[in-house]
C-alpha positions in Angstrom: -16.9 -19.0 9.7 -13.0 -18.8 9.7 -13.0 -16.8 6.5 -15.6 -14.4 8.0 -13.6 -13.9 11.1 -10.5 -13.1 9.0 -12.5 -10.6 7.0 -13.9 -8.9 10.1 -10.3 -8.8 11.6 -9.1 -7.2 8.4 -11.8 -4.6 8.5 -10.9 -3.8 12.1 -7.3 -3.6 11.1 -8.2 -1.1 8.4 -9.9 1.2 10.9 -7.1 0.8 13.3 -4.7 1.7 10.5 -6.8 4.8 9.7 -6.4 5.8 13.3 -2.7 5.0 13.3 -2.0 7.4 10.5 -1.9 10.0 13.3 0.6 8.0 15.4 4.0 6.9 14.3 3.1 3.3 13.6 2.1 1.1 10.7 0.5 -2.3 11.1 0.5 -4.8 8.2 -0.1 -8.5 7.7 1.7 -10.6 5.1 0.4 -13.4 3.0 1.5 -16.0 5.5 -0.5 -14.4 8.3 2.4 -12.7 10.2 1.8 -9.2 11.6 4.4 -6.4 11.3 4.5 -3.2 13.3 6.6 -0.5 11.8 7.7 2.2 14.3 10.0 5.2 13.8 13.0 3.2 14.9 12.1 -0.5 14.9 10.2 -3.1 12.8 8.6 -5.9 14.9 7.3 -9.1 13.4 4.7 -11.0 15.5 3.3 -14.5 15.3 0.8 -14.2 18.1 0.4 -10.8 19.9 1.6 -9.5 22.2 4.9 -11.5 22.0 7.5 -10.1 19.5 9.0 -12.8 17.3 11.7 -10.8 15.4 12.9 -7.1 15.5 15.0 -4.9 13.3 16.2 -1.4 14.3 16.5 1.6 11.9 18.8 3.9 13.8 21.4 3.9 11.0 19.0 4.3 8.1 16.7 7.2 9.0 12.9 7.1 9.6 11.1 4.3 7.8 8.4 5.5 5.4 6.9 2.3 4.1 7.0 -1.5 4.5 6.7 -3.8 1.5 5.5 -7.4 2.0 4.9 -8.4 -1.6 7.3 -11.3 -1.0 6.8 -12.3 2.7 10.2 -14.1 2.6 12.0 -10.9 1.4 10.3 -7.9 2.9 11.9 -4.5 2.6 11.6 -1.0 4.1 11.9 2.3 2.4 13.3 5.3 4.3 12.5 8.3 2.1 14.6 10.9 4.0 17.8 9.1 3.0 16.4 7.5 -0.2 17.3 4.1 1.2 15.8 0.6 0.8 16.7 -1.9 3.5 16.2 -5.5 2.3 15.4 -8.1 5.0 14.9 -11.8 5.2 11.9 -13.5 6.9 13.6 -13.3 10.3 14.2 -9.6 9.9 17.9 -10.0 9.4 19.4 -7.4 7.0 19.9 -9.1 3.6 22.9 -7.4 2.0 23.9 -3.7 2.0 21.2 -1.0 2.0 20.3 0.3 -1.4 20.6 4.1 -1.8 18.3 5.4 -4.5 19.2 9.1 -4.3 22.8 8.5 -4.9 23.0 11.7 -7.0 21.1 15.0 -7.1 19.4 14.2 -10.3 16.7 12.0 -8.8 14.1 12.4 -6.0 12.5 9.0 -5.1 9.3 9.5 -3.2 7.5 6.1 -3.5 8.7 2.5 -3.7 6.9 -0.9 -3.9 7.6 -4.5 -4.6 6.9 -6.3 -7.9 6.9 -9.8 -9.3 10.2 -11.6 -9.5 11.8 -9.7 -6.6 11.9 -6.5 -8.6 10.6 -3.2 -7.3 9.0 0.0 -8.6 10.3 3.5 -7.8 8.8 6.9 -8.6 11.3 9.7 -9.3 9.4 13.0 -8.6 12.2 15.2 -10.0 11.9 13.6 -13.4 8.3 12.5 -13.2 9.3 9.0 -14.0 8.5 5.4 -13.0 11.2 2.8 -13.0 11.1 -1.0 -12.4 14.4 -2.1 -11.0 15.9 -5.5 -10.1 17.6 -6.0 -6.7 20.9 -4.9 -8.1 19.4 -1.6 -9.2 19.4 -2.3 -13.0 16.4 -0.7 -14.7 14.0 -3.2 -16.3 11.4 -0.6 -17.3 11.8 3.2 -17.4 8.9 5.3 -18.5 9.0 8.6 -20.4 8.2 11.7 -18.3 4.7 11.3 -17.0 2.0 14.0 -17.0 1.8 14.1 -13.2 2.0 17.3 -11.2 1.5 16.2 -7.6 4.1 14.0 -5.9 3.4 10.3 -5.7 3.6 9.3 -2.1 2.7 5.5 -2.4 2.9 2.8 -5.0 1.3 -0.7 -4.8 1.3 -3.4 -7.4 -1.7 -5.8 -7.5 -2.6 -8.2 -10.3 -2.0 -6.5 -13.7 -2.0 -3.0 -12.4 0.3 -0.6 -10.5 -1.6 1.7 -8.2 -0.3 5.1 -6.9 -1.7 7.8 -4.7 -0.4 11.3 -4.9 -0.1 14.1 -2.3 -3.5 15.5 -3.3 -5.3 12.2 -2.6 -5.8 11.2 -6.2 -5.5 7.5 -7.1 -3.5 6.8 -10.3 -3.7 3.4 -12.0 -0.9 2.3 -14.3 -0.3 -0.9 -16.3 2.8 -3.0 -15.7 4.7 -1.1 -18.3 4.2 2.1 -16.3 1.6 3.7 -18.6 -1.1 5.7 -16.9 -4.5 4.3 -17.7 -6.8 5.9 -15.1 -6.9 8.8 -12.6 -9.5 8.9 -9.9 -10.2 11.8 -7.6 -11.1 10.0 -4.4 -9.4 12.0 -1.6 -7.4 9.1 -0.4 -4.7 8.9 2.2 -3.3 5.3 2.0 -3.7 2.2 -0.2 -3.9 -1.3 1.2 -4.5 -4.8 -0.2 -6.2 -7.9 1.2 -6.8 -11.2 -0.6 -6.4 -9.6 -4.1 -8.7 -6.6 -3.3 -7.3 -3.1 -3.1 -8.6 -0.7 -0.4 -8.2 3.0 -0.1 -8.2 4.9 3.3 -10.2 8.0 2.5 -11.6 11.0 4.4 -15.0 9.6 3.2 -14.4 6.2 4.6 -12.8 3.0 3.4 -13.1 2.5 -0.4 -12.4 -0.8 -2.2 -12.3 -1.7 -5.9 -13.8 -4.7 -7.6 -14.1 -5.2 -11.3 -13.0 -1.7 -12.0 -15.7 -0.2 -9.7 -15.0 1.6 -6.4 -17.2 1.0 -3.4 -17.2 2.8 -0.1 -17.7 1.5 3.5 -18.9 4.4 5.7 -18.7 3.1 9.2 -17.2 0.2 11.3 -20.4 -0.8 13.1 -21.6 -3.8 11.1 -25.3 -3.0 11.7 -24.9 0.5 10.3 -22.4 0.2 7.4 -23.7 1.4 4.1 -22.0 0.7 0.8 -22.1 3.1 -2.2 -21.1 2.9 -5.8 -18.6 5.7 -6.7 -18.4 7.5 -10.0 -14.6 7.7 -10.2 -14.7 10.6 -12.6 -16.0 13.1 -10.1 -16.4 11.0 -6.9 -20.2 11.5 -6.8 -22.2 8.7 -5.2 -24.5 7.5 -8.0 -26.1 4.4 -6.4 -26.6 3.1 -2.9 -26.4 -0.6 -2.0 -29.0 -1.5 0.8 -27.4 -2.0 4.2 -29.0 -5.5 4.4 -26.6 -6.6 1.6 -23.5 -5.6 3.6 -22.6 -9.1 4.9 -23.0 -10.7 1.5 -20.7 -8.1 -0.1 -18.0 -8.2 2.6 -17.9 -11.9 3.2 -17.6 -12.7 -0.5 -14.9 -10.2 -1.5 -12.8 -13.0 -3.1 -15.6 -14.7 -5.0 
């Protein structure tokens, strides 16, 4: 029952997040169960709402664009307007000096995410290039120029893949060497993960991937949700899963 409640809570959070895309707030939960609220000028880490546990202000770093919780002990925030990464510890104290990615006019970093071993991925839109950097900024992997036209606005590493979403809503899947292996036209707005499952907030609903197949959740009402199999080549619905199977599918996402 505890696992079911966690799953329902996550689904509720997804739809709250979908709504919050239109406000200036991002809500995420790390692997240890702590909740983070990212506002325009402050990051709040909560243990049990509504009481703030830790806070960090961004007045000196610009407007935060994304929050990465790949390592819950070392979260970081990306501020795209200044090309700045602010590394934090688990009490939201600043960990070292901010890292300025756009230190010269020859790069334009539009997306950043954490990776294994405290490294992080960046996408340079000016040069159409992915890089994997260590915390000192030393390149570990640097791809050739990618055949990508639209700007990547988000990156997310999960398992053996690196996922990206571009400004046109397309989902791009790379291997961990930065090679593009799949492009799906799913009209997405934001990527999320929960218990090793990747979710996509889309204008068509919430979409998630299992075993290389995309499924869509149309509504929040548990009695009315329908799940559909998506053909990722042209985004057409090719098979419907009966509504009666909804709870089995949702409550066993990690099986």
